[in-house]
A tleap script that builds the chain and sets N, CA, C and O, in Angstrom:
source leaprc.protein.ff14SB
mol = sequence {
  NMET LYS ILE ASN LEU ASN ASP THR VAL LYS
  ILE ARG LEU THR ASN ALA GLY ARG LYS PHE
  LEU LEU ASP GLN HIE THR ALA TRP CYS MET
  THR LEU SER PRO THR THR ARG GLU ASN GLN
  LEU ALA PHE ASN PRO LEU PRO LYS GLU ASP
  ASP ASP GLY TYR SER LYS TRP GLN MET HIE
  CYS LEU PHE SER THR PHE GLY SER ASN ILE
  SER MET CYS LEU PRO LEU LEU PHE ASP THR
  ASN ILE ILE TYR GLU ASP GLY GLN CTRP
}
set mol.1.N position { 72.109 23.010 70.391 }
set mol.1.CA position { 71.651 23.841 69.301 }
set mol.1.C position { 70.416 24.604 69.769 }
set mol.1.O position { 69.536 24.036 70.415 }
set mol.2.N position { 70.358 25.883 69.442 }
set mol.2.CA position { 69.195 26.700 69.749 }
set mol.2.C position { 68.581 27.192 68.446 }
set mol.2.O position { 69.280 27.588 67.513 }
set mol.3.N position { 67.261 27.155 68.412 }
set mol.3.CA position { 66.518 27.646 67.255 }
set mol.3.C position { 65.501 28.653 67.779 }
set mol.3.O position { 64.784 28.375 68.740 }
set mol.4.N position { 65.439 29.801 67.157 }
set mol.4.CA position { 64.497 30.842 67.547 }
set mol.4.C position { 63.307 30.806 66.593 }
set mol.4.O position { 63.485 30.601 65.392 }
set mol.5.N position { 62.112 31.002 67.106 }
set mol.5.CA position { 60.923 30.970 66.253 }
set mol.5.C position { 60.885 32.112 65.244 }
set mol.5.O position { 60.089 32.077 64.305 }
set mol.6.N position { 61.731 33.118 65.424 }
set mol.6.CA position { 61.832 34.197 64.444 }
set mol.6.C position { 62.816 33.866 63.330 }
set mol.6.O position { 62.913 34.613 62.355 }
set mol.7.N position { 63.551 32.758 63.455 }
set mol.7.CA position { 64.514 32.365 62.435 }
set mol.7.C position { 63.798 32.022 61.128 }
set mol.7.O position { 62.626 31.645 61.116 }
set mol.8.N position { 64.532 32.164 60.047 }
set mol.8.CA position { 63.985 31.907 58.713 }
set mol.8.C position { 64.312 30.491 58.261 }
set mol.8.O position { 65.432 30.009 58.431 }
set mol.9.N position { 63.314 29.839 57.684 }
set mol.9.CA position { 63.500 28.524 57.078 }
set mol.9.C position { 62.997 28.587 55.647 }
set mol.9.O position { 62.222 29.470 55.281 }
set mol.10.N position { 63.450 27.641 54.854 }
set mol.10.CA position { 62.979 27.532 53.471 }
set mol.10.C position { 62.250 26.209 53.313 }
set mol.10.O position { 62.723 25.161 53.753 }
set mol.11.N position { 61.089 26.279 52.675 }
set mol.11.CA position { 60.300 25.076 52.398 }
set mol.11.C position { 59.897 25.080 50.929 }
set mol.11.O position { 59.882 26.121 50.271 }
set mol.12.N position { 59.573 23.900 50.438 }
set mol.12.CA position { 59.056 23.766 49.073 }
set mol.12.C position { 57.598 23.327 49.175 }
set mol.12.O position { 57.303 22.194 49.557 }
set mol.13.N position { 56.687 24.246 48.827 }
set mol.13.CA position { 55.253 23.940 48.885 }
set mol.13.C position { 54.888 22.854 47.880 }
set mol.13.O position { 55.463 22.774 46.794 }
set mol.14.N position { 53.938 22.033 48.254 }
set mol.14.CA position { 53.356 21.071 47.317 }
set mol.14.C position { 52.153 21.751 46.654 }
set mol.14.O position { 51.767 22.853 47.045 }
set mol.15.N position { 51.570 21.102 45.665 }
set mol.15.CA position { 50.353 21.646 45.049 }
set mol.15.C position { 49.239 21.762 46.085 }
set mol.15.O position { 48.453 22.709 46.056 }
set mol.16.N position { 49.173 20.785 47.009 }
set mol.16.CA position { 48.166 20.846 48.082 }
set mol.16.C position { 48.417 22.055 48.978 }
set mol.16.O position { 47.465 22.680 49.446 }
set mol.17.N position { 49.675 22.393 49.223 }
set mol.17.CA position { 50.010 23.559 50.031 }
set mol.17.C position { 49.631 24.856 49.344 }
set mol.17.O position { 49.118 25.778 49.978 }
set mol.18.N position { 49.884 24.924 48.054 }
set mol.18.CA position { 49.490 26.125 47.303 }
set mol.18.C position { 47.968 26.288 47.309 }
set mol.18.O position { 47.456 27.392 47.492 }
set mol.19.N position { 47.254 25.184 47.107 }
set mol.19.CA position { 45.790 25.223 47.126 }
set mol.19.C position { 45.292 25.639 48.508 }
set mol.19.O position { 44.349 26.423 48.618 }
set mol.20.N position { 45.916 25.122 49.554 }
set mol.20.CA position { 45.548 25.484 50.918 }
set mol.20.C position { 45.674 26.998 51.128 }
set mol.20.O position { 44.764 27.632 51.663 }
set mol.21.N position { 46.805 27.571 50.706 }
set mol.21.CA position { 47.014 29.018 50.866 }
set mol.21.C position { 45.989 29.826 50.069 }
set mol.21.O position { 45.459 30.822 50.562 }
set mol.22.N position { 45.712 29.393 48.834 }
set mol.22.CA position { 44.716 30.098 48.015 }
set mol.22.C position { 43.323 30.003 48.635 }
set mol.22.O position { 42.591 30.991 48.671 }
set mol.23.N position { 42.959 28.820 49.120 }
set mol.23.CA position { 41.648 28.639 49.755 }
set mol.23.C position { 41.537 29.469 51.030 }
set mol.23.O position { 40.497 30.069 51.299 }
set mol.24.N position { 42.613 29.499 51.811 }
set mol.24.CA position { 42.630 30.283 53.045 }
set mol.24.C position { 42.457 31.774 52.734 }
set mol.24.O position { 41.719 32.477 53.423 }
set mol.25.N position { 43.139 32.243 51.697 }
set mol.25.CA position { 43.041 33.648 51.288 }
set mol.25.C position { 41.624 33.975 50.800 }
set mol.25.O position { 41.068 35.015 51.154 }
set mol.26.N position { 41.050 33.095 49.998 }
set mol.26.CA position { 39.697 33.309 49.488 }
set mol.26.C position { 38.687 33.344 50.630 }
set mol.26.O position { 37.793 34.191 50.642 }
set mol.27.N position { 38.822 32.433 51.587 }
set mol.27.CA position { 37.900 32.411 52.734 }
set mol.27.C position { 38.006 33.710 53.532 }
set mol.27.O position { 36.993 34.256 53.969 }
set mol.28.N position { 39.220 34.199 53.721 }
set mol.28.CA position { 39.411 35.470 54.434 }
set mol.28.C position { 38.768 36.618 53.652 }
set mol.28.O position { 38.126 37.487 54.242 }
set mol.29.N position { 38.937 36.623 52.336 }
set mol.29.CA position { 38.367 37.691 51.500 }
set mol.29.C position { 36.851 37.738 51.602 }
set mol.29.O position { 36.260 38.814 51.506 }
set mol.30.N position { 36.215 36.596 51.793 }
set mol.30.CA position { 34.758 36.545 51.879 }
set mol.30.C position { 34.239 37.241 53.132 }
set mol.30.O position { 33.045 37.526 53.222 }
set mol.31.N position { 35.117 37.523 54.106 }
set mol.31.CA position { 34.700 38.222 55.320 }
set mol.31.C position { 34.767 39.735 55.148 }
set mol.31.O position { 34.362 40.479 56.041 }
set mol.32.N position { 35.273 40.191 54.012 }
set mol.32.CA position { 35.474 41.621 53.780 }
set mol.32.C position { 34.292 42.243 53.046 }
set mol.32.O position { 33.443 41.537 52.503 }
set mol.33.N position { 34.248 43.562 53.036 }
set mol.33.CA position { 33.209 44.251 52.275 }
set mol.33.C position { 33.426 43.970 50.788 }
set mol.33.O position { 34.548 43.659 50.388 }
set mol.34.N position { 32.380 44.071 49.957 }
set mol.34.CA position { 32.524 43.738 48.531 }
set mol.34.C position { 33.652 44.489 47.821 }
set mol.34.O position { 34.383 43.890 47.032 }
set mol.35.N position { 33.804 45.775 48.084 }
set mol.35.CA position { 34.854 46.549 47.401 }
set mol.35.C position { 36.238 46.083 47.831 }
set mol.35.O position { 37.114 45.862 46.994 }
set mol.36.N position { 36.431 45.936 49.128 }
set mol.36.CA position { 37.721 45.478 49.646 }
set mol.36.C position { 37.989 44.052 49.183 }
set mol.36.O position { 39.119 43.712 48.834 }
set mol.37.N position { 36.962 43.226 49.181 }
set mol.37.CA position { 37.098 41.831 48.756 }
set mol.37.C position { 37.623 41.743 47.332 }
set mol.37.O position { 38.525 40.958 47.039 }
set mol.38.N position { 37.052 42.557 46.448 }
set mol.38.CA position { 37.455 42.540 45.041 }
set mol.38.C position { 38.949 42.876 44.905 }
set mol.38.O position { 39.668 42.233 44.141 }
set mol.39.N position { 39.400 43.881 45.649 }
set mol.39.CA position { 40.816 44.260 45.603 }
set mol.39.C position { 41.711 43.158 46.153 }
set mol.39.O position { 42.767 42.875 45.587 }
set mol.40.N position { 41.301 42.542 47.242 }
set mol.40.CA position { 42.132 41.516 47.875 }
set mol.40.C position { 42.138 40.215 47.070 }
set mol.40.O position { 43.149 39.512 47.056 }
set mol.41.N position { 41.044 39.884 46.406 }
set mol.41.CA position { 41.007 38.665 45.597 }
set mol.41.C position { 41.973 38.759 44.413 }
set mol.41.O position { 42.445 37.740 43.909 }
set mol.42.N position { 42.261 39.981 43.976 }
set mol.42.CA position { 43.199 40.172 42.867 }
set mol.42.C position { 44.645 39.973 43.320 }
set mol.42.O position { 45.532 39.781 42.489 }
set mol.43.N position { 44.886 40.018 44.629 }
set mol.43.CA position { 46.222 39.853 45.193 }
set mol.43.C position { 46.580 38.371 45.227 }
set mol.43.O position { 45.761 37.546 45.633 }
set mol.44.N position { 47.788 38.028 44.806 }
set mol.44.CA position { 48.249 36.643 44.842 }
set mol.44.C position { 48.906 36.360 46.196 }
set mol.44.O position { 49.957 36.926 46.493 }
set mol.45.N position { 48.304 35.493 47.024 }
set mol.45.CA position { 48.836 35.252 48.360 }
set mol.45.C position { 50.008 34.272 48.402 }
set mol.45.O position { 50.599 34.071 49.463 }
set mol.46.N position { 50.351 33.668 47.279 }
set mol.46.CA position { 51.422 32.669 47.292 }
set mol.46.C position { 52.779 33.347 47.495 }
set mol.46.O position { 53.041 34.400 46.914 }
set mol.47.N position { 53.628 32.752 48.309 }
set mol.47.CA position { 54.945 33.344 48.545 }
set mol.47.C position { 55.835 33.227 47.311 }
set mol.47.O position { 55.662 32.334 46.481 }
set mol.48.N position { 56.782 34.140 47.212 }
set mol.48.CA position { 57.743 34.101 46.106 }
set mol.48.C position { 58.644 32.877 46.287 }
set mol.48.O position { 59.124 32.602 47.386 }
set mol.49.N position { 58.863 32.153 45.195 }
set mol.49.CA position { 59.704 30.956 45.236 }
set mol.49.C position { 60.997 31.206 44.478 }
set mol.49.O position { 61.015 31.920 43.475 }
set mol.50.N position { 62.088 30.607 44.972 }
set mol.50.CA position { 63.365 30.735 44.268 }
set mol.50.C position { 63.404 29.756 43.092 }
set mol.50.O position { 62.417 29.073 42.817 }
set mol.51.N position { 64.527 29.690 42.410 }
set mol.51.CA position { 64.646 28.836 41.220 }
set mol.51.C position { 64.460 27.353 41.531 }
set mol.51.O position { 64.102 26.574 40.648 }
set mol.52.N position { 64.701 26.961 42.778 }
set mol.52.CA position { 64.534 25.564 43.179 }
set mol.52.C position { 63.156 25.281 43.764 }
set mol.52.O position { 62.880 24.162 44.197 }
set mol.53.N position { 62.286 26.297 43.776 }
set mol.53.CA position { 60.930 26.108 44.270 }
set mol.53.C position { 60.756 26.329 45.766 }
set mol.53.O position { 59.695 26.028 46.314 }
set mol.54.N position { 61.774 26.846 46.431 }
set mol.54.CA position { 61.686 27.090 47.872 }
set mol.54.C position { 61.187 28.500 48.153 }
set mol.54.O position { 61.501 29.441 47.424 }
set mol.55.N position { 60.407 28.632 49.218 }
set mol.55.CA position { 59.979 29.938 49.703 }
set mol.55.C position { 60.457 30.102 51.141 }
set mol.55.O position { 60.641 29.121 51.862 }
set mol.56.N position { 60.657 31.356 51.549 }
set mol.56.CA position { 61.175 31.644 52.882 }
set mol.56.C position { 60.032 31.982 53.833 }
set mol.56.O position { 59.092 32.697 53.482 }
set mol.57.N position { 60.140 31.451 55.040 }
set mol.57.CA position { 59.147 31.681 56.086 }
set mol.57.C position { 59.860 31.847 57.419 }
set mol.57.O position { 60.869 31.190 57.674 }
set mol.58.N position { 59.334 32.732 58.276 }
set mol.58.CA position { 59.762 32.697 59.658 }
set mol.58.C position { 59.080 31.472 60.261 }
set mol.58.O position { 57.943 31.152 59.916 }
set mol.59.N position { 59.782 30.790 61.165 }
set mol.59.CA position { 59.238 29.541 61.700 }
set mol.59.C position { 57.875 29.735 62.360 }
set mol.59.O position { 56.994 28.890 62.203 }
set mol.60.N position { 57.684 30.837 63.099 }
set mol.60.CA position { 56.393 31.034 63.759 }
set mol.60.C position { 55.275 31.236 62.742 }
set mol.60.O position { 54.142 30.825 62.994 }
set mol.61.N position { 55.562 31.858 61.600 }
set mol.61.CA position { 54.555 32.025 60.545 }
set mol.61.C position { 54.222 30.684 59.897 }
set mol.61.O position { 53.064 30.403 59.590 }
set mol.62.N position { 55.242 29.868 59.693 }
set mol.62.CA position { 55.040 28.529 59.127 }
set mol.62.C position { 54.134 27.706 60.038 }
set mol.62.O position { 53.192 27.065 59.572 }
set mol.63.N position { 54.424 27.728 61.345 }
set mol.63.CA position { 53.610 26.978 62.309 }
set mol.63.C position { 52.190 27.526 62.372 }
set mol.63.O position { 51.225 26.763 62.414 }
set mol.64.N position { 52.069 28.843 62.377 }
set mol.64.CA position { 50.758 29.468 62.471 }
set mol.64.C position { 49.899 29.172 61.237 }
set mol.64.O position { 48.701 28.913 61.351 }
set mol.65.N position { 50.519 29.212 60.076 }
set mol.65.CA position { 49.788 29.015 58.824 }
set mol.65.C position { 49.390 27.563 58.607 }
set mol.65.O position { 48.249 27.281 58.241 }
set mol.66.N position { 50.314 26.645 58.826 }
set mol.66.CA position { 50.072 25.248 58.463 }
set mol.66.C position { 49.875 24.304 59.646 }
set mol.66.O position { 49.451 23.164 59.454 }
set mol.67.N position { 50.173 24.753 60.858 }
set mol.67.CA position { 50.242 23.878 62.025 }
set mol.67.C position { 49.077 22.924 62.204 }
set mol.67.O position { 49.290 21.723 62.371 }
set mol.68.N position { 47.857 23.423 62.173 }
set mol.68.CA position { 46.701 22.550 62.417 }
set mol.68.C position { 46.412 21.623 61.239 }
set mol.68.O position { 45.542 20.757 61.332 }
set mol.69.N position { 47.126 21.797 60.143 }
set mol.69.CA position { 46.908 20.971 58.957 }
set mol.69.C position { 48.090 20.059 58.660 }
set mol.69.O position { 48.223 19.540 57.552 }
set mol.70.N position { 48.943 19.871 59.657 }
set mol.70.CA position { 50.061 18.940 59.517 }
set mol.70.C position { 49.750 17.719 60.372 }
set mol.70.O position { 49.677 17.801 61.598 }
set mol.71.N position { 49.573 16.608 59.713 }
set mol.71.CA position { 49.199 15.374 60.400 }
set mol.71.C position { 49.580 14.186 59.521 }
set mol.71.O position { 49.742 14.315 58.307 }
set mol.72.N position { 49.715 13.052 60.147 }
set mol.72.CA position { 50.029 11.833 59.402 }
set mol.72.C position { 48.903 11.459 58.439 }
set mol.72.O position { 49.133 10.750 57.460 }
set mol.73.N position { 47.692 11.930 58.713 }
set mol.73.CA position { 46.527 11.528 57.915 }
set mol.73.C position { 46.138 12.544 56.848 }
set mol.73.O position { 45.186 12.322 56.100 }
set mol.74.N position { 46.858 13.649 56.770 }
set mol.74.CA position { 46.508 14.705 55.820 }
set mol.74.C position { 47.556 14.796 54.721 }
set mol.74.O position { 48.692 14.365 54.918 }
set mol.75.N position { 47.194 15.352 53.560 }
set mol.75.CA position { 48.178 15.527 52.492 }
set mol.75.C position { 49.302 16.466 52.946 }
set mol.75.O position { 49.076 17.389 53.729 }
set mol.76.N position { 50.504 16.218 52.448 }
set mol.76.CA position { 51.634 17.093 52.755 }
set mol.76.C position { 51.424 18.445 52.085 }
set mol.76.O position { 51.146 18.514 50.888 }
set mol.77.N position { 51.557 19.513 52.853 }
set mol.77.CA position { 51.406 20.851 52.313 }
set mol.77.C position { 52.739 21.420 51.856 }
set mol.77.O position { 52.778 22.362 51.064 }
set mol.78.N position { 53.828 20.854 52.352 }
set mol.78.CA position { 55.171 21.212 51.898 }
set mol.78.C position { 56.073 20.001 52.101 }
set mol.78.O position { 55.799 19.135 52.932 }
set mol.79.N position { 57.154 19.959 51.324 }
set mol.79.CA position { 58.095 18.842 51.441 }
set mol.79.C position { 58.602 18.754 52.871 }
set mol.79.O position { 58.703 19.765 53.567 }
set mol.80.N position { 58.919 17.550 53.302 }
set mol.80.CA position { 59.327 17.347 54.687 }
set mol.80.C position { 60.750 17.810 54.975 }
set mol.80.O position { 61.128 17.904 56.143 }
set mol.81.N position { 61.546 18.100 53.960 }
set mol.81.CA position { 62.879 18.662 54.182 }
set mol.81.C position { 62.762 20.172 54.321 }
set mol.81.O position { 62.266 20.855 53.426 }
set mol.82.N position { 63.228 20.684 55.461 }
set mol.82.CA position { 63.189 22.117 55.749 }
set mol.82.C position { 64.628 22.603 55.824 }
set mol.82.O position { 65.461 21.983 56.485 }
set mol.83.N position { 64.923 23.703 55.153 }
set mol.83.CA position { 66.274 24.273 55.170 }
set mol.83.C position { 66.294 25.397 56.192 }
set mol.83.O position { 65.512 26.343 56.107 }
set mol.84.N position { 67.186 25.284 57.148 }
set mol.84.CA position { 67.342 26.298 58.189 }
set mol.84.C position { 68.323 27.335 57.702 }
set mol.84.O position { 69.470 27.004 57.402 }
set mol.85.N position { 67.896 28.599 57.613 }
set mol.85.CA position { 68.711 29.638 56.991 }
set mol.85.C position { 69.546 30.446 57.972 }
set mol.85.O position { 70.666 30.833 57.638 }
set mol.86.N position { 69.039 30.714 59.169 }
set mol.86.CA position { 69.673 31.694 60.043 }
set mol.86.C position { 70.881 31.170 60.816 }
set mol.86.O position { 71.598 31.955 61.436 }
set mol.87.N position { 71.108 29.921 60.791 }
set mol.87.CA position { 72.231 29.350 61.509 }
set mol.87.C position { 72.749 28.134 60.782 }
set mol.87.O position { 72.365 27.871 59.643 }
set mol.88.N position { 73.602 27.409 61.425 }
set mol.88.CA position { 74.143 26.208 60.789 }
set mol.88.C position { 73.698 24.999 61.592 }
set mol.88.O position { 73.725 25.013 62.822 }
set mol.89.N position { 73.298 23.976 60.902 }
set mol.89.CA position { 72.954 22.699 61.539 }
set mol.89.C position { 74.034 21.724 61.244 }
set mol.89.O position { 73.963 20.574 61.679 }
savepdb mol mol.pdb
quit
């Protein structure tokens, strides 16, 4: 089986994952000028979720966004079941 890092997967964020994304977005906004910051803070950074609560991510984006915060000692940021969309497992 081959998996490409550009392939799409679906994950279900936990509340901790949603908070992580919001905190990450807010921290980034604080690096911007006041006018730009105000506009960006109004933007909702959370991904669109389907009726079952899953959001789509390219695997490299998922790793880049959450990678350093995935550990046995940290809260789960998304459910451990990942749905692979671009191929069949």
